[in-house]
Structure formats: C-alpha cells, structure tokens
C-alpha positions as CSV (number, residue, x, y, z in Angstrom):
1,M,164.8,77.0,76.8
2,A,166.1,73.6,78.3
3,P,166.2,75.2,81.9
4,V,162.6,76.4,81.6
5,T,161.4,72.9,80.5
6,D,163.6,71.4,83.4
7,S,162.2,73.8,86.2
8,Q,158.6,72.8,84.9
9,S,159.2,69.4,84.9
10,G,160.6,69.7,88.3
11,R,157.4,71.4,89.4
12,I,155.2,68.8,88.1
13,H,157.2,66.0,89.9
14,G,157.3,68.1,92.9
15,A,153.4,68.4,92.9
16,I,152.7,64.6,92.2
17,S,155.3,63.8,95.1
18,G,153.8,66.2,97.5
19,Q,150.1,64.5,96.7
20,I,151.4,61.1,97.1
21,R,153.1,61.9,100.3
22,K,149.5,63.8,101.5
23,T,147.8,60.3,100.4
24,R,150.2,58.3,102.6
25,E,149.7,60.6,105.5
26,F,146.1,60.5,105.1
27,V,146.1,56.7,104.9
28,D,148.3,56.3,108.0
29,Q,146.5,58.8,110.2
30,T,142.7,57.6,109.6
31,E,141.1,54.6,111.6
32,P,141.0,51.4,110.0
33,A,137.1,51.6,110.1
34,A,137.2,54.9,108.3
35,L,139.3,53.6,105.5
36,A,136.9,50.7,105.3
37,I,133.9,52.9,104.7
38,I,136.0,55.2,102.1
39,S,137.1,51.7,100.3
40,V,133.4,50.9,100.1
41,M,132.4,54.6,98.8
42,A,135.3,54.3,96.2
43,L,134.4,51.1,94.8
44,S,130.7,51.7,94.7
45,L,130.9,54.9,92.9
46,F,133.3,53.1,90.4
47,G,130.8,50.4,90.2
48,A,128.0,53.1,89.5
49,L,130.0,54.6,86.7
50,V,130.7,51.3,85.0
51,G,127.0,50.4,85.1
52,F,126.2,53.8,83.6
53,L,128.8,53.6,80.8
54,A,127.4,50.2,80.3
55,V,123.7,51.0,80.5
56,S,123.0,48.3,82.9
57,D,119.9,48.2,84.9
58,W,121.7,47.2,88.0
59,T,123.5,51.0,88.1
60,I,121.4,51.9,90.8
61,V,122.5,49.1,93.3
62,P,126.1,50.4,93.6
63,F,125.0,53.6,93.5
64,V,122.7,53.2,96.9
65,A,125.7,51.7,98.1
66,F,127.9,54.7,97.9
67,L,124.9,56.8,99.1
68,A,124.5,54.4,102.4
69,S,128.1,54.2,102.6
70,S,128.4,58.1,102.5
71,A,125.7,58.8,105.1
72,V,127.1,56.3,107.2
73,G,130.7,57.8,106.8
74,W,129.4,61.5,107.2
75,F,127.7,60.5,110.6
76,R,130.7,58.8,112.2
77,Y,133.7,60.0,110.4
78,Q,132.5,63.6,108.9
79,E,136.1,65.3,108.1
80,E,137.4,62.1,106.4
81,T,134.2,61.5,104.4
82,A,133.8,64.8,103.4
83,Y,137.7,65.1,102.0
84,V,136.9,61.8,100.1
85,I,133.9,63.1,98.7
86,A,135.5,66.2,97.6
87,L,138.4,64.4,95.7
88,M,135.8,62.0,94.3
89,M,133.8,64.7,93.0
90,T,136.9,66.2,91.3
91,V,137.9,63.2,90.0
92,S,134.3,62.2,88.6
93,T,134.1,65.8,87.0
94,I,137.3,65.7,85.3
95,L,136.6,61.9,84.0
96,I,132.9,63.0,82.9
97,L,134.8,66.1,80.7
98,G,137.3,63.7,79.3
99,L,134.4,61.0,78.1
100,I,132.4,64.2,76.7
101,V,135.6,65.3,74.6
102,V,136.2,61.6,73.3
103,F,132.6,61.1,72.5
104,I,132.2,64.0,70.6
105,F,135.6,63.2,68.5
106,R,134.5,59.9,67.9
107,E,131.1,60.7,66.3
108,S,132.6,63.0,64.0
109,I,134.8,60.4,62.7
110,P,132.7,58.8,60.3
111,V,131.8,62.7,58.2
112,I,135.6,63.5,58.3
113,Q,136.4,60.0,56.3
114,Y,133.4,60.9,54.2
115,E,134.7,64.3,53.5
116,S,138.3,63.4,52.6
117,A,140.2,65.0,49.8
118,T,143.2,63.9,48.1
119,V,146.5,66.0,47.9
120,Y,149.5,65.4,45.7
121,G,148.6,61.8,46.0
122,F,147.9,62.1,49.9
123,T,144.7,61.5,51.6
124,V,143.9,64.3,54.2
125,P,140.7,63.2,56.1
126,G,137.9,66.2,56.2
127,L,139.7,68.8,54.0
128,R,136.9,68.7,51.8
129,M,134.7,70.4,54.7
130,F,137.2,73.2,54.8
131,I,138.2,73.7,50.7
132,E,134.2,73.9,49.7
133,S,131.6,75.9,50.6
134,N,128.6,73.8,49.8
135,W,126.5,72.2,52.5
136,D,123.6,69.9,51.0
137,A,122.5,66.9,53.2
138,V,119.6,65.9,50.8
139,S,120.6,66.4,47.0
140,P,123.6,64.3,45.6
141,P,126.5,65.1,45.8
142,I,125.8,65.2,49.5
143,R,128.3,67.8,51.2
144,Y,128.9,69.1,54.6
145,S,131.1,72.0,54.4
146,M,131.9,73.8,57.6
147,V,132.9,76.8,55.6
148,P,129.6,78.9,55.7
149,M,129.4,78.5,59.4
150,I,132.8,79.1,60.3
151,H,132.4,82.2,58.2
152,G,129.0,83.3,60.2
153,T,130.6,82.6,63.3
154,V,134.0,84.6,62.6
155,M,131.3,87.6,61.4
156,V,129.4,87.6,64.5
157,T,132.1,87.2,66.8
158,L,134.1,89.8,65.1
159,I,131.2,92.4,65.4
160,A,130.4,91.1,69.4
161,S,133.8,91.6,70.1
162,A,133.6,95.4,68.5
163,V,130.8,96.0,70.7
164,A,131.9,94.2,74.0
165,A,135.4,95.0,74.3
166,P,135.6,99.1,74.2
167,L,132.3,99.0,76.1
168,G,133.3,96.6,78.8
169,V,136.8,97.9,79.3
170,S,135.2,101.4,79.8
171,A,132.7,100.4,81.8
172,A,135.3,98.3,83.8
173,L,137.7,101.3,83.9
174,F,134.7,103.7,85.2
175,L,133.7,101.1,87.9
176,S,137.5,100.8,89.0
177,E,138.8,104.0,88.8
178,I,136.3,106.8,88.5
179,A,132.9,105.7,90.0
180,P,131.9,106.7,93.7
181,A,131.4,103.7,95.9
182,P,127.6,104.0,96.1
183,V,127.5,104.4,92.2
184,R,129.8,101.1,91.9
185,E,127.6,99.1,94.5
186,V,124.5,99.9,92.3
187,V,126.0,100.0,88.5
188,K,128.3,96.5,89.0
189,P,125.2,94.4,90.3
190,G,123.3,96.1,87.6
191,V,125.7,95.4,84.8
192,E,126.1,91.4,86.2
193,I,122.2,91.3,85.8
194,L,122.5,91.0,82.3
195,A,124.2,87.7,82.7
196,G,121.2,86.2,84.4
197,I,118.9,87.1,81.4
198,P,118.1,84.0,79.3
199,S,119.8,84.3,75.8
200,I,116.5,83.2,74.1
201,V,115.0,86.7,75.3
202,Y,117.7,88.5,73.7
203,G,117.0,86.8,70.6
204,F,113.5,87.4,70.7
205,I,114.1,91.1,71.3
206,G,116.3,91.1,68.3
207,F,114.0,89.1,65.9
208,T,110.7,91.2,67.0
209,V,112.3,94.5,67.2
210,L,116.0,94.9,65.9
211,S,115.5,92.7,62.5
212,P,112.6,94.3,61.1
213,W,113.8,97.6,61.6
214,A,116.9,96.7,60.2
215,S,115.0,95.2,57.1
216,D,113.1,98.3,56.4
217,Q,115.9,100.8,57.2
218,F,118.6,98.8,54.9
219,Q,116.0,97.8,52.4
220,T,116.9,93.9,52.7
221,T,115.2,91.0,51.5
222,G,113.8,89.2,54.8
223,Q,115.3,89.4,58.1
224,G,118.6,88.0,60.1
225,S,121.9,90.0,59.6
226,Y,125.5,89.3,61.0
227,L,125.4,93.0,62.2
228,F,122.7,92.8,64.6
229,V,123.1,89.5,65.6
230,G,126.9,90.4,66.5
231,I,125.6,93.7,68.6
232,V,123.1,91.4,70.5
233,V,125.8,89.0,71.4
234,G,128.0,91.6,72.1
235,L,125.7,92.8,74.8
236,M,125.4,89.5,76.2
237,A,129.0,89.3,76.5
238,L,129.3,92.5,78.3
239,P,129.1,91.2,81.9
240,T,132.0,88.7,81.2
241,V,134.3,91.6,80.0
242,V,133.3,94.2,82.8
243,S,133.6,91.8,85.7
244,V,137.0,90.2,84.5
245,A,138.6,93.6,83.3
246,E,137.4,95.6,86.6
247,D,138.9,93.0,88.8
248,A,142.4,93.1,86.9
249,L,142.1,96.5,87.3
250,S,141.4,96.8,90.6
251,S,144.1,94.6,91.5
252,I,146.9,97.3,90.1
253,P,148.7,98.7,93.7
254,E,147.3,102.0,94.7
255,S,150.8,102.5,95.1
256,M,151.7,103.3,91.3
257,K,148.7,105.4,91.1
258,S,149.7,107.3,93.6
259,G,153.2,107.8,92.4
260,S,151.8,108.8,89.2
261,L,149.4,111.6,91.0
262,A,152.1,112.6,92.9
263,L,154.3,113.6,89.9
264,G,151.2,115.7,88.8
265,T,149.6,113.8,86.3
266,T,146.0,113.9,85.9
267,D,143.4,111.3,86.7
268,W,143.0,110.7,82.9
269,Q,146.9,110.7,82.4
270,T,147.3,108.1,85.4
271,M,144.7,105.6,84.0
272,T,145.9,105.6,80.3
273,S,149.5,105.5,81.2
274,I,149.8,103.4,84.3
275,T,146.4,101.3,85.1
276,L,145.7,100.5,81.9
277,P,149.4,99.2,80.9
278,A,149.8,97.4,84.3
279,A,146.3,95.7,84.0
280,F,146.8,94.9,80.3
281,S,147.2,91.1,80.7
282,G,144.1,90.9,82.4
283,V,142.1,93.3,80.2
284,S,143.0,90.9,77.4
285,A,141.7,88.1,79.1
286,A,138.4,89.6,79.7
287,V,137.9,90.3,76.0
288,L,139.3,87.1,75.2
289,L,136.6,85.4,77.4
290,G,133.9,87.7,76.1
291,V,134.9,86.7,72.7
292,G,134.7,83.0,74.0
293,R,131.2,83.9,75.0
294,A,130.2,85.2,71.5
295,I,131.6,82.1,69.8
296,G,129.7,80.0,71.8
297,E,126.2,81.7,71.8
298,T,123.6,79.8,70.4
299,M,120.1,80.6,71.1
300,A,120.3,84.4,70.0
301,A,122.0,83.7,66.9
302,T,119.3,80.7,66.1
303,V,116.6,82.8,66.5
304,M,117.6,86.1,64.6
305,L,119.8,84.2,61.6
306,R,118.1,83.1,58.4
307,G,119.1,79.5,58.8
308,V,120.5,79.0,55.3
309,P,124.3,77.3,55.3
310,R,125.7,79.3,52.8
311,L,128.2,82.2,52.2
312,T,127.3,85.8,52.1
313,E,127.8,87.5,49.1
314,P,130.3,89.5,49.2
315,L,131.7,87.9,52.2
316,A,132.0,91.0,54.2
317,N,128.2,91.8,53.6
318,V,127.0,92.1,57.4
319,F,123.6,93.2,56.5
320,Y,122.3,89.2,55.8
321,G,123.1,86.6,58.3
322,M,123.0,83.0,57.2
323,E,124.4,80.3,59.9
324,T,126.9,80.1,62.5
325,L,128.5,76.8,64.2
326,T,126.1,76.8,67.1
327,S,122.9,77.4,65.1
328,I,123.4,74.9,62.6
329,I,123.5,72.5,65.8
330,A,120.6,73.8,67.4
331,R,118.5,74.1,64.3
332,N,119.3,70.5,63.0
333,Y,119.9,68.1,65.6
334,G,116.4,67.2,66.2
335,E,116.0,65.9,62.7
336,A,119.6,64.7,61.5
337,D,120.5,61.4,61.0
338,G,123.7,59.4,60.0
339,L,126.3,61.7,58.3
340,Q,124.4,64.7,59.0
341,M,124.4,64.1,62.4
342,D,128.1,63.1,62.5
343,A,128.7,66.8,60.8
344,L,127.0,68.6,64.1
345,F,129.4,66.9,66.1
346,V,132.2,68.0,63.8
347,A,131.2,71.8,64.3
348,G,130.8,70.9,67.9
349,V,134.7,69.7,67.8
350,I,135.3,73.1,65.9
351,L,133.7,75.3,68.7
352,F,135.3,73.2,71.3
353,I,138.8,73.5,70.1
354,T,138.2,77.2,69.5
355,V,137.2,78.1,72.8
356,L,139.7,76.0,74.5
357,V,142.5,77.6,72.9
358,I,140.8,80.9,73.7
359,S,140.5,79.8,77.5
360,V,143.6,78.4,77.8
361,G,145.2,81.9,76.3
362,A,143.1,83.9,78.5
363,Q,144.3,81.8,81.6
364,Y,147.9,82.2,80.4
365,I,147.5,85.9,80.1
366,E,146.1,86.3,83.6
367,W,148.9,84.2,85.1
368,R,151.4,86.5,83.3
369,M,149.3,89.5,84.8
370,R,149.5,88.0,88.3
371,Q,153.4,87.3,88.1
372,A,153.8,90.8,86.9
373,T,151.7,92.5,89.6
374,R,153.8,90.3,92.0
375,G,156.8,91.3,90.8
C-alpha cells in the first residue's frame, strides 16, 4: 500500500512542480507591458469578487476595470490575454463551487444543532433527523426528519434505475454493435433529444396522463405514486446511460471482437462474452451517472408526488408517492423560514454528498476502464 501512496504523492508533486515551471517560463517570456495588463486584470477581478461577497455598491468599478484591461490586452497581446482569462475563469469556477458548498453546509448548521440527540451520554448533532420519521414544521414538537424524504428518494431512484439501466445498456449495445450506420445516425441523436426536453414537461405528462390512469387501474386514493415517478425519471435518465455506455462499448478494440468471431462465435456470443465484459467499467459508470440524474430530478417528482413528508405503509408500497429530497426543497423554499429553511439546506447537503459520491465513483470506474483498455 505504501508504494502506491508514494507514487501518488510523487505524481501530485510532479504536477505542481511542472505547473510552477510553466508559470515561471510564461513570466520570463512575456513582455513587461503585457504582464502589467495581466496584473491589472487579475487584481480587478479579485477586487470585483471581494466587492461581490461584501455586497458593495462599488463592485461595478473593479469589474469595469477588468473588462477594460481585458479588451486592451486582447487587442495588443491576444495570446497572453486569452491564456490568463482561461486560467482566471477556471480558478473562478472552482472558487464559486467551493463557496456554494461552504454556504449550504453553513446554512444547515442551526437545524443540525436543533435536531441533536444524546446516545450513551454523548450528544450527536443532527442524529434525530435520521432516527425519527416525523416532519412537522407547524405543530409542537417541531421536527425536521429527513427519513421520509430519503425513503422517497431511494424508492424513486431504484425504480428509475430498473428502467434506465437495462433499456439504456440495451440501446447502447444496439447502437454500438448491431445498428447499421444510417440507423445509428438517426437513432442516437433521437435518443439524446430526450435530454433536451424540460423535466416539467415529463412531470406534466405524468401528472395528466399516467397518474390518473394509475389511480383508476390500481384503485388508489388520490394521485401520485413512486412507481410512475420512477418510470418517468428513468426515461429522463436514458440519454445519459445510452450516451456514456455507447462510448464505452465503442472504445473496445475491434481486434478483440474480430478475434472472437474468428474462433467461430456468433455476434451475440461476442457481445456477451467479449464486448460487455471488456466495457463493464464504462457501462457501470453510465448506470451510476444515470442514477445520479435520477437522484437529482426535481420538477417531475414535485409535480407528480403528493407532497406529504411521511413514510408509506408498508415501506415497500410503490403505489403511493409522498415526497423526495428534491421535491420538498422545490415545494417549500418559497414560504420556508428559520429552522425550516435550514432543514431544506440539510436536504441539499444530503443530495450533494450522495451525488458527489456517485460522480466520483463513476469517474473512478471510467479511469479503471481506460487503464484496462490501454493495457
């Protein structure tokens, strides 16, 4: 384990050293006038950021200075200015994302402290939000349990994954290995068009068509069920699964497939024995990204669910749909205040951590796939 850690530390140190060396070379090779303009750009952008964070009326002054210096630099030293602007935009993006993360975590602290519970003499912040199932922001005792919303999110995600995973992988396999080129050129863009349809449209169709039909067929009281919300969200996640899985399947070297066919296997045997196992990491990453899409879906769930933050009875009942983490934020943020608003930030923190873990896992799996394919 130690050699791996030392190797990783060496790569990080090498990357930092290389970046420092490139920066020094850039400074040495750049004219003094260009360095002066670049310095004005950097300082003015930093001043604009500080003014924005301080909610100052003078924020516009450094921002205008940044635009003016950028315009001058673009006409006189275009290459250097483009390089610095790209660098500053990258740093700004990372900084903004970091500030957003800090903000949502900071806003969730009051309700985490409020929902503390004592276990064996130790106070655990926020524990009551995950061991009780009562959400009541009006009647004492005020409680903000995340359990009903986590349950709803898990139910919708599982159903959506059951829809998107097999359909998406099958469609990707068809596009990559079976479909003729003219068919692929039509079908793949058509599948990706699904990603461009607003989620509220899916939710509206589910609310006006699927929910009434389900209520009549299954004789449920009222509309809204995890089953059909999951189906709709699964269809919304299809483009992500199909695109990523198709790229993974297409990256498998043709020599592996040709070698299998040369041994006398059929096309289906080659796909199931060679192509899919070789691209398993990429296909898994595609499914994980689709799951992340399902977890973060908001409008379809908000429109189709009942909006009652409580557990279904029994827990596995998919024919009733109450609330998810995303829908409770969308449904309550306009009128929430105080601890209730902080509780919505807790829901956001849970979503952030969940999607972050899934995204990192998907990226790691894709990295392993590239390493295996290269090997």
